[in-house]
N, C-alpha and C positions, 0 to 999 in steps of 0.2 A: 504494500500500500504506500503510494507516494503521492505527495501533494504538489501539483503543478500550478497551483493558483496563488502561491505566496507572494508573487511580485505584482499582483494586480492592485491598482490604486483603489483605496477605500472611498466609496461613494456615500457620503453622509446624507445625501438627499434620497437615497433608496433604502427600502426595507423589504425583506423577504418573509413571506408567510408560506409554510410548507406543511405537508402531511406525509406520514410514513406508517404503513402497516408493518410491524416488526417481525411477523411470523412467530408467534408463540414465545415471547420473551418471558420464560418461567425461571424462577430460581431453582436450586437443587434440593430444597427441603420440602418435606411433605406437609401440606396444609390440610388438616382434616375437614375444613369447611368448603374446599373447592376440589374439583376433579382434576388434580395435577399428577396423577399416578404415572402418566406417560413420560413425565419429565422429572425422573429421579435417577440417581446413579445405578440403581439395581433394576430399572425398568428395561424392557426390550430395546428401547431407544438409547439406553446407556447415556443418560444426560449427566455427564460428569462435570466437576468443577472446571477442568481444563477446557471442555467444549463450551461451557457457559461463558467463561472469561474470554475465549476467542470470539464468540458471537458478540458480546458486549463491546469489545474493542473494535471489531469490524463495523458494527452499527454506528458507533461513535465517530469513526472516521468518515463514513458516508454522510451522516447528519452534519458534521462540521463543514462539509463542502457544498451543501445545497445552497445554490444561489451565489456562491462565492465568486464564480467566474464573472458574473455581471456586476456584483456589488463590492467585491474585494473583502467581504466579511461574512460571518456566519449569519444564519437566519434569525430574525427577531422572534418569530413564533413558529413552533413546530408541533402540530397535532400528532399524537401517537395512537395506534391501535395495537391490541394484543400484548398488553403489559399485564403481568400477573398482579403486581402490587407496588406499593411505594418503594419497597426495598430494591427492586430491579431498576426502577427509575433513578434512584440514588446512585446505584452502581454505574448506570449509563452516564449520568452527568459528571461523575467523578472519574470516568475512564480517560485514558491517555489523551485522546484527541478532543474531548469535550471539556476537560477540566478548565482550560484557559478561556472558554466561552462564558463561564460563570452562570450557567443556566439555573433557574429555579423552575418549579413546576406546580401545576394544579392537577390533583388526582383524587378521585373518590372510588372506594370499593363498590362494585355493583353486585347484583345477584346472579350474574351470568353463570350458566351451568358449567361452562368450561373454565371459569375462574379468570377470564380476561377482561380488561377494562380499556377505556380510552383515557387520554391524559393530554395536557398541553404544557410543553416546555416554553419558557419565555426568558428573554434577556432582561433582567431588571434595570439595566442601564438605559433601556429605550422603551420598556413597557411597564406601566404601573397598573397593577391589578386593583380594580374597584370592587368587584363582586364576582362570585362564581356560584353555580347551582347545577344540580343534575336533575334529569327528567327520566323517570322509569317508563319503559315501553310495556304496556299491558298486553301480553300475548297468552294464548292457551293452546294446549295440545288437543287432539281430537276427543280425548276423554275428559276434557274440561279442567285438567290439572294445569297449573301455571307453567308457562314456557318462558323461563328467565333468559333474558338477553342483555346486551350491553346498554347502559344508560347513555343518554345524550348529554353532553357537557356544554354548558354556556359559561363563557368567561368574558366579562366586560372590563375594559380598562383604557388607559391612555397610551397610545403608540406615538412617541414623540409629541406628547401633549395633545393629541387628537383622540377623541373618544371613539372607540370601535367595539364591536361585539363579535366574538368568535364562537361558532357553534360546531362542536367536534362530534363526529358520528362514526359508528361502525354498525351498519344495518345487518339484518339476518342474512345468513349465507343461502346459497342455492343448493346446498348439499342434497336435499330431498327432491330437487328438480326446480327449474326456474318458475314454471307456472304454479307448481304446488306451494311455493313459498312466497309468491309475489305479494299476497295479501299482507304478509308480515312487514315487508318493506314499505308498503303503502301506509300502514299504521305509523311507522317511523316517520315517513314523509309528512303525515298529518300532524305529528307532534312537532316537527320542525316548523310547520306552518303556524301552529299555535304560538310557538316561541317568537317567531317573527312578528306575528300580529300583536303580541303583548309588548314587544320592544317598540313597535311603531305607534301603539296607543300612547306610550309614554313620550315618544319623540318621533314624529312623522318622518324626520330626516335622519333617523338612526343609520349609521354606516355598519353594515352587517356582512360578515364573511362566513360562509358555510363550507366546512371542510370534512373530508372523511373517506372511508371505504364504504361505498353505498351498496356494494354487491349488485349493482345495476350500472348500465352504461349511460352516457349522456342522453341517448335517445329513448331510454326507458320511461314509462309513464310516471313512476315515482319521482324521478328527477325532473322531467319536463314540467310537471305540475308546479314545482317550485319556481321554475323559470317563467312559466306563463301566468301563473296566478299571483306571483309576488314580485314580478319585475326584476328577477335576478338575472345576472349575466353569467354564462358558463363558458369560459374560454376553452374548456376541454373538448367542446363539441368539434373543434377543428383539428384536434391533435390525434384522434384515433384513426387508424388506418389498418389495412389488412396485415401490415408488417410492423405495427407499433402499437403499444398499449402499456398498461401497468402490470398486468398479470396474464399468464398464458395457460390455457386449459385445452388439452387435446389438440394442440397446435393451432389454436385460435386465440387471437388477442382480444382482451377486454380492457376497457378503461374504467374500472370500478372506482379508482381513487381520483377524486375530483376536488376542485376548489371553485365555488360559486360566490358571487358577491352582489350587493345592491348596486344599482346603476348610478347612484350618486358618486361612485368612485370614478366616473367619467367626467364629472363636472370640474371645470378648470378654475376653481376658486383658489385664491392666493393662500399659500401656507396650509393647504389641505392635501391629503394623499389622493393621488390619481392612479388608476391602473396603468401599468407600463407593459408587462408581458407575463406569459405563463408558459410552463413547459413540464415535460416529464423528465425527471432526473434519472436518466438511464445511461450513466457512464459505463464504459467498457468493463471496468472492474466489478460492476454489479451483475454482469452477464456470464453465462456459460460460454467458454471460448472455443469449445469443440464439441463434436458429436451431433446427433440428429436434432438436439434441442438447442444448438448453438444460437446465442443471441437472446435467449429467454432468461428470466431472473435466476441468479445463482443462489439456490435455496439452501437452508440449513439442513432440512430433511426432505426426502421424497418417500412418503410413507414412513416406514421405520428405518430406512437406510440413510445414514448420516452422509451429507455432502460437504458440510463445513462452510457453507456460503453465508450470505447476508440475510436474505428474505425472499419469499415467493412473490413479493410485490416490489415494484419500483416506486420511489417517492414522487410526489408532484409538488410544484411550487408556483407561486405568483409573486411578482415584484411590483411594488407600489412606489411611486415617486412623489416627493413633496416639493 
């Protein structure tokens, strides 16, 4: 892992907002309250301290470089998915490549059945937290028992003294089938709609950024309704193609990881943030470099087989200019 961005001039007028699904960042200790038995040293996956430390170091390197080529510095805000607890986030921000970024974080434990949560890293030198809150998604199985999933996280604060609201998501997967699970993601979409409505009731001009792994593409109904009904802009709509995305399944690309924002980020008001650009952070070191899956995300595991990579998702990011 080498950093080729260290000579880039720092742009103080630019800030990066990013999102990264970390692919099961579990610690190595058994938590009786969550289903983490796959990620223990004596499990079939053999999730050892050495493997954990290697993953944390790799993820820290990747996160430290998101947006750096354009801005000369680390991202101001980084939404995370698939973190087990606060302990793994602490290890991440204290890792070799992130320690100098001085990140702090917002995280709440959710009731997710797999024991994974969302979180938000932030640089306290440029972002001041005002408030944070989580929203539980009410789902149920066919037998009417609760189907616990990740909460939605809302963090409000001042980015370079301008108030913004960030909504971090990790919607239900398609594991049981796209159509069979679509209603779950629609319920999450409706919850985001409620959050946006509440924010705008308090301030009609609220600047809102919605980030996450939606397990749906930009063209999916659950995402499009946020664009159409709430006037959000989704720069990811133009980034997906047959040979590019953030995750690859059965040799097909999806762009499940997205960043949407309110259209007042296009207004050219003096001393306020405006949208500049957005992209997938798919650097070569995050990809498999050979074999029939060459170019797809370099994963930590494929099933129970250890690969030693970063994640099964590429990060995404958007840059805003003041």
